[in-house]
Each structure stands twice: as structure tokens, then as C-alpha cells.
N, CA and C of each residue as an Amber inpcrd file, in Angstrom:
protein
   297
   1.2680000 -12.4540000   9.6340000   1.7350000 -12.2750000  10.9800000
   0.5350000 -12.3240000  11.9290000   0.7400000 -12.9650000  13.0660000
  -0.2660000 -12.9960000  14.1180000   0.4080000 -12.4680000  15.3750000
  -0.1560000 -11.4290000  15.9170000   0.3940000 -10.8020000  17.1200000
   1.8670000 -10.4250000  16.9490000   2.2300000 -10.0030000  15.7280000
   3.5930000  -9.5660000  15.4430000   4.5720000 -10.6770000  15.1150000
   4.1260000 -11.9230000  15.1140000   4.9970000 -13.0620000  14.8110000
   4.6610000 -13.6490000  13.4480000   5.6940000 -13.9670000  12.6690000
   5.4620000 -14.6390000  11.3860000   5.0790000 -16.0810000  11.6870000
   3.9020000 -16.4800000  11.2690000   3.4090000 -17.8240000  11.5620000
   3.3780000 -18.7200000  10.3300000   3.7300000 -18.1780000   9.1840000
   3.7590000 -18.9800000   7.9760000   3.9710000 -18.1250000   6.7430000
   4.2760000 -18.7970000   5.6480000   4.4120000 -18.1220000   4.3540000
   3.6190000 -18.9140000   3.3280000   3.2640000 -18.2390000   2.2440000
   2.4960000 -18.8920000   1.1850000   2.8510000 -18.2580000  -0.1480000
   2.6670000 -19.0120000  -1.1880000   2.8770000 -18.5110000  -2.5460000
   1.5100000 -18.4780000  -3.2280000   1.1750000 -17.3330000  -3.8160000
  -0.1100000 -17.1830000  -4.5000000  -0.1070000 -17.9830000  -5.8020000
  -1.2790000 -18.5420000  -6.1540000  -1.3950000 -19.2630000  -7.4180000
  -1.7310000 -18.2890000  -8.5440000  -2.0240000 -18.7880000  -9.7140000
  -2.2780000 -17.9450000 -10.8890000  -3.4720000 -17.0210000 -10.6940000
  -4.4170000 -17.4020000  -9.8470000  -5.5820000 -16.5550000  -9.6160000
  -5.4170000 -15.6790000  -8.3670000  -4.1910000 -15.6090000  -7.8400000
  -3.8430000 -14.8220000  -6.6490000  -4.4070000 -15.3950000  -5.3580000
  -4.8900000 -16.6220000  -5.3740000  -5.3970000 -17.2590000  -4.1540000
  -4.2260000 -17.8380000  -3.3680000  -4.3380000 -17.7730000  -2.0590000
  -3.3080000 -18.3330000  -1.1910000  -3.9100000 -18.7120000   0.1530000
  -3.2140000 -19.5510000   0.8850000  -3.6240000 -19.9130000   2.2390000
  -2.3800000 -20.2970000   3.0290000  -2.5120000 -20.2240000   4.3410000
  -1.4090000 -20.5670000   5.2380000  -1.9220000 -21.5480000   6.2760000
  -1.2070000 -22.6390000   6.4350000  -1.4850000 -23.5840000   7.5200000
  -0.3710000 -23.4090000   8.5300000  -0.7400000 -23.1040000   9.7450000
   0.2410000 -22.8280000  10.7730000   0.0420000 -23.7310000  11.9770000
   1.1180000 -24.0810000  12.6340000   1.0540000 -24.8570000  13.8620000
   1.0430000 -23.9420000  15.0810000   1.0040000 -22.6430000  14.8460000
   0.9980000 -21.6490000  15.9190000  -0.2790000 -21.8010000  16.7320000
  -0.1350000 -22.0240000  18.0330000  -1.2830000 -22.1940000  18.9240000
  -1.7440000 -20.8350000  19.4380000  -2.9980000 -20.5190000  19.2610000
  -3.5460000 -19.2540000  19.7420000  -4.1990000 -19.4480000  21.0980000
  -3.8120000 -18.6270000  22.0490000  -4.4410000 -18.6530000  23.3720000
  -5.7820000 -17.9350000  23.2930000  -6.6230000 -18.1550000  24.2790000
  -7.8800000 -17.4250000  24.3440000  -7.5810000 -15.9490000  24.5230000
  -8.4120000 -15.1200000  23.9030000  -8.2550000 -13.6810000  24.0480000
  -8.1460000 -12.9730000  22.7100000  -7.7570000 -11.7160000  22.7580000
  -7.6830000 -10.8410000  21.5890000  -6.3760000 -11.0780000  20.8280000
  -6.4550000 -11.1080000  19.4980000  -5.2810000 -11.2800000  18.6310000
  -5.4030000 -10.3410000  17.4370000  -4.2620000 -10.0970000  16.7810000
  -4.2280000  -9.2430000  15.5950000  -3.5000000  -9.9930000  14.4830000
  -4.0470000  -9.9210000  13.2720000  -3.4410000 -10.5850000  12.1250000
  -3.2350000  -9.5700000  11.0070000  -2.1330000  -9.7330000  10.2640000
  -1.8770000  -8.8960000   9.0810000  -1.0550000  -9.7160000   8.0880000
  -0.9530000  -9.2410000   6.8710000  -0.2020000  -9.9540000   5.8340000
   0.6550000  -8.9620000   5.0530000   1.7710000  -9.4610000   4.5450000
   2.6610000  -8.6560000   3.7070000   2.9000000  -9.4180000   2.4070000
   2.7130000  -8.7510000   1.2870000   2.9370000  -9.3820000  -0.0200000
   4.3450000  -9.0710000  -0.5110000   4.9090000  -9.9930000  -1.2790000
   6.2180000  -9.7900000  -1.9260000   6.0310000 -10.0370000  -3.4160000
   6.7440000  -9.2600000  -4.2040000   6.6730000  -9.4720000  -5.6490000
   7.6360000 -10.5860000  -6.0540000   7.6850000 -10.8890000  -7.3500000
   8.5290000 -11.9640000  -7.8610000  10.0020000 -11.7890000  -7.5470000
  10.4590000 -10.5390000  -7.3600000  11.8580000 -10.2710000  -7.0420000
  12.1230000 -10.3390000  -5.5350000  11.0640000 -10.5400000  -4.7340000
  11.2420000 -10.6350000  -3.2900000  11.0900000  -9.3180000  -2.5600000
  10.6950000  -8.2690000  -3.2830000  10.4980000  -6.9720000  -2.6380000
   9.1760000  -6.9710000  -1.8600000   9.2580000  -6.5470000  -0.5940000
   8.0690000  -6.5360000   0.2590000   7.2150000  -5.3150000  -0.0300000
   5.9350000  -5.5240000  -0.0360000   4.9720000  -4.4310000  -0.1450000
   4.6210000  -3.9830000   1.2610000   3.8280000  -2.9540000   1.3570000
   3.3810000  -2.4850000   2.6630000   2.4470000  -3.5310000   3.2730000
   2.5730000  -3.7400000   4.5710000   1.7280000  -4.7300000   5.2670000
   0.2690000  -4.2860000   5.2180000  -0.6100000  -5.2490000   5.2330000
  -2.0410000  -4.9500000   5.2690000  -2.3890000  -4.2950000   6.6010000
  -3.5320000  -3.6640000   6.6220000  -4.0180000  -3.1040000   7.8880000
  -4.2790000  -4.2630000   8.8410000  -3.9530000  -4.1040000  10.1170000
  -4.1970000  -5.1980000  11.0590000  -5.6900000  -5.4290000  11.2790000
  -6.0400000  -6.6690000  11.4290000  -7.4180000  -7.0680000  11.7380000
  -7.4050000  -7.7890000  13.0800000  -8.3070000  -7.4100000  13.9530000
  -8.3840000  -8.0320000  15.2750000  -9.4680000  -9.0970000  15.3060000
  -9.2400000 -10.1080000  16.1280000 -10.2300000 -11.1480000  16.3510000
 -10.0240000 -11.7070000  17.7480000 -11.0180000 -12.4110000  18.2350000
 -10.9760000 -12.9680000  19.5810000 -11.1410000 -14.4750000  19.5210000
 -10.2610000 -15.1810000  20.2110000 -10.3830000 -16.6330000  20.3550000
 -11.1060000 -16.8760000  21.6700000 -12.2220000 -17.6020000  21.5720000
 -13.0370000 -17.8750000  22.7650000 -13.0540000 -19.3700000  23.0410000
 -13.2490000 -19.7170000  24.2960000 -13.3710000 -21.1130000  24.6890000
 -14.6700000 -21.6590000  24.1150000 -14.6330000 -22.8680000  23.5430000
 -15.8800000 -23.4270000  23.0200000 -16.8570000 -23.6570000  24.1610000
 -18.1600000 -23.5970000  23.8740000 -19.1460000 -23.8160000  24.9360000
 -19.0120000 -25.2240000  25.5030000 -19.1890000 -25.3240000  26.8020000
 -19.1100000 -26.6280000  27.4570000 -20.4010000 -27.3900000  27.1870000
 -20.2460000 -28.6570000  26.8490000 -21.4130000 -29.4960000  26.6080000
 -21.9170000 -30.0100000  27.9450000 -23.2160000 -29.9650000  28.1150000
 -23.8290000 -30.4760000  29.3310000 -23.7800000 -32.0000000  29.2870000
 -23.2990000 -32.6280000  30.3600000 -23.3020000 -34.0960000  30.3500000
 -24.7330000 -34.6140000  30.4030000 -24.9590000 -35.7190000  29.7270000
 -26.2940000 -36.3120000  29.7390000 -26.5010000 -37.0070000  31.0710000
 -27.7110000 -36.9190000  31.6240000 -27.9580000 -37.5990000  32.8930000
 -27.8640000 -39.1040000  32.6970000 -27.4650000 -39.8090000  33.7280000
 -27.3710000 -41.2650000  33.5820000 -28.7360000 -41.8560000  33.2460000
 -28.7210000 -42.8560000  32.4060000 -29.9740000 -43.4890000  31.9820000
 -30.3080000 -44.6470000  32.9040000 -31.5750000 -44.7530000  33.2820000
 -32.0150000 -45.8570000  34.1360000 -32.7450000 -46.9130000  33.3240000
 -32.9250000 -46.6900000  32.0320000 -33.6540000 -47.6300000  31.2030000
 -35.1550000 -47.5440000  31.3820000 -35.6160000 -46.4590000  32.0070000
 -37.0490000 -46.2950000  32.2300000 -37.5280000 -45.0410000  31.5190000
 -38.8260000 -44.8580000  31.4860000 -39.3670000 -43.6540000  30.8780000
 -40.4710000 -43.1090000  31.7630000 -40.8330000 -41.8760000  31.5150000
 -41.9080000 -41.2770000  32.3010000 -42.9760000 -40.7450000  31.3680000
 -44.1550000 -40.5590000  31.9230000 -45.2610000 -40.0190000  31.1440000
 -45.2200000 -38.5020000  31.2050000 -45.9840000 -37.8030000  30.3590000
 -46.0200000 -36.3420000  30.4130000 -46.4640000 -35.8100000  31.7680000
 -47.2150000 -36.6110000  32.5200000 -47.6780000 -36.1490000  33.8290000
 -46.6770000 -36.4750000  34.9200000 -45.6400000 -37.1800000  34.5880000
 -44.5990000 -37.4650000  35.5730000 -44.5230000 -38.9350000  35.9190000
 -43.4610000 -39.2860000  36.6150000 -43.2000000 -40.6610000  36.9930000
 -44.2060000 -41.2140000  37.9820000 -44.7710000 -40.3710000  38.8500000
 -45.7220000 -40.8540000  39.8620000 -46.9520000 -41.4510000  39.2000000
 -47.4670000 -40.8130000  38.1540000 -48.6460000 -41.3270000  37.4610000
 -48.3360000 -42.6760000  36.8290000 -47.1510000 -42.8320000  36.2900000
 -46.7700000 -44.1060000  35.6840000 -46.7060000 -45.1970000  36.7280000
 -46.1630000 -44.8790000  37.8940000 -46.0500000 -45.8490000  38.9740000
 -47.4370000 -46.2860000  39.4570000 -48.3500000 -45.3340000  39.6090000
 -49.7200000 -45.6530000  40.0300000 -50.3680000 -46.5920000  39.0100000
 -50.1760000 -46.3040000  37.7340000 -50.7390000 -47.1540000  36.6830000
 -50.1720000 -48.5590000  36.7250000 -48.8700000 -48.7000000  36.9510000
 -48.2540000 -50.0200000  37.0250000 -48.7710000 -50.8050000  38.2300000
 -48.9150000 -50.1140000  39.3590000 -49.4460000 -50.7880000  40.5430000
 -50.8720000 -51.2800000  40.3050000 -51.6880000 -50.4640000  39.6390000
 -53.0730000 -50.8590000  39.3540000 -53.0950000 -52.0970000  38.4600000
 -52.2410000 -52.1450000  37.4380000 -52.1820000 -53.3150000  36.5520000
 -51.7200000 -54.5440000  37.3160000 -50.7430000 -54.3660000  38.1800000
 -50.2220000 -55.4860000  38.9550000 -51.3090000 -56.0540000  39.8600000
 -52.0780000 -55.1580000  40.5250000 -53.1600000 -55.6170000  41.4140000
 -54.2400000 -56.3580000  40.6320000 -54.6060000 -55.8030000  39.4560000
 -55.6270000 -56.4600000  38.6300000 -55.1780000 -57.8650000  38.2530000
 -53.9270000 -57.9700000  37.8440000 -53.3880000 -59.2710000  37.4590000
 -53.3490000 -60.2360000  38.6290000 -53.0220000 -59.7310000  39.7920000
 -52.9580000 -60.5650000  40.9810000 -54.3470000 -61.0390000  41.3700000
 -55.3400000 -60.1270000  41.3210000 -56.7100000 -60.4850000  41.6580000
 -57.2610000 -61.5520000  40.7020000 -56.9720000 -61.3950000  39.4190000
 -57.5080000 -62.3620000  38.4660000 -56.8720000 -63.7150000  38.6650000
 -55.6240000 -63.7750000  39.0700000 -54.9950000 -65.0750000  39.3440000
 -55.5860000 -65.7080000  40.6020000 -55.8720000 -64.8780000  41.6220000
 -56.4450000 -65.4080000  42.8600000 -57.8660000 -65.9140000  42.6320000
 -58.6490000 -65.2040000  41.8320000 -60.0320000 -65.6090000  41.6170000
 -60.1370000 -66.8370000  40.7050000 -59.1420000 -67.1110000  39.9160000
 -59.2080000 -68.2690000  39.0140000 -58.7820000 -69.5480000  39.7160000
 -58.3150000 -69.4700000  40.9300000 -57.8840000 -70.6720000  41.6610000
 -59.0230000 -71.4440000  42.1730000
């Protein structure tokens, strides 16, 4: 039982193992679960002590920032830009001087 409602039944195997798959949807918040055993004749035993648990909303994933296809250096994007400009100027100067 979950919150006082029967959400499924199960039959124990030879080793007394059992499980229940339920379609019961649990809302966020506090819930209580307990179980009642029945013998082979169908006689109910005393219900187990209730156990409480809390259903919480999963953590929200942070969206990844849009990618520009570029990268930055450990010192930041400004240093990278300065370096690119210096290379561009050097290349331009060498082309002008070779004419």
C-alpha cells in the first residue's frame, strides 16, 4: 500500500523474494508505504510498520551555452584576439615587402 491505496500485489517465490511493478504515479512530497502478507489459505497477516519517503523533483540541468565554434586561452579571449591581429599584421607586412 502507498498512502493507504493498494497499488499492486505480488506472489513470493521459493526464497520469499517478491517485487511489485505499479503504474501508480507518485506526486512530489511525503508518502508512506507498507505491505501485508497473506498465507497460502489467503489469511492476511498484520501489515508492516509504515515507512515514509519523499519524492523530490530531479535537479534541473543547466543548458549548455550556445557554441560559436571558437575557443579562448586561459588568459581570456582578448589575449587571443591580440595574438591573431599580430599574426595577421606580420603576414600582411611580409606580403607587402615581397612585392
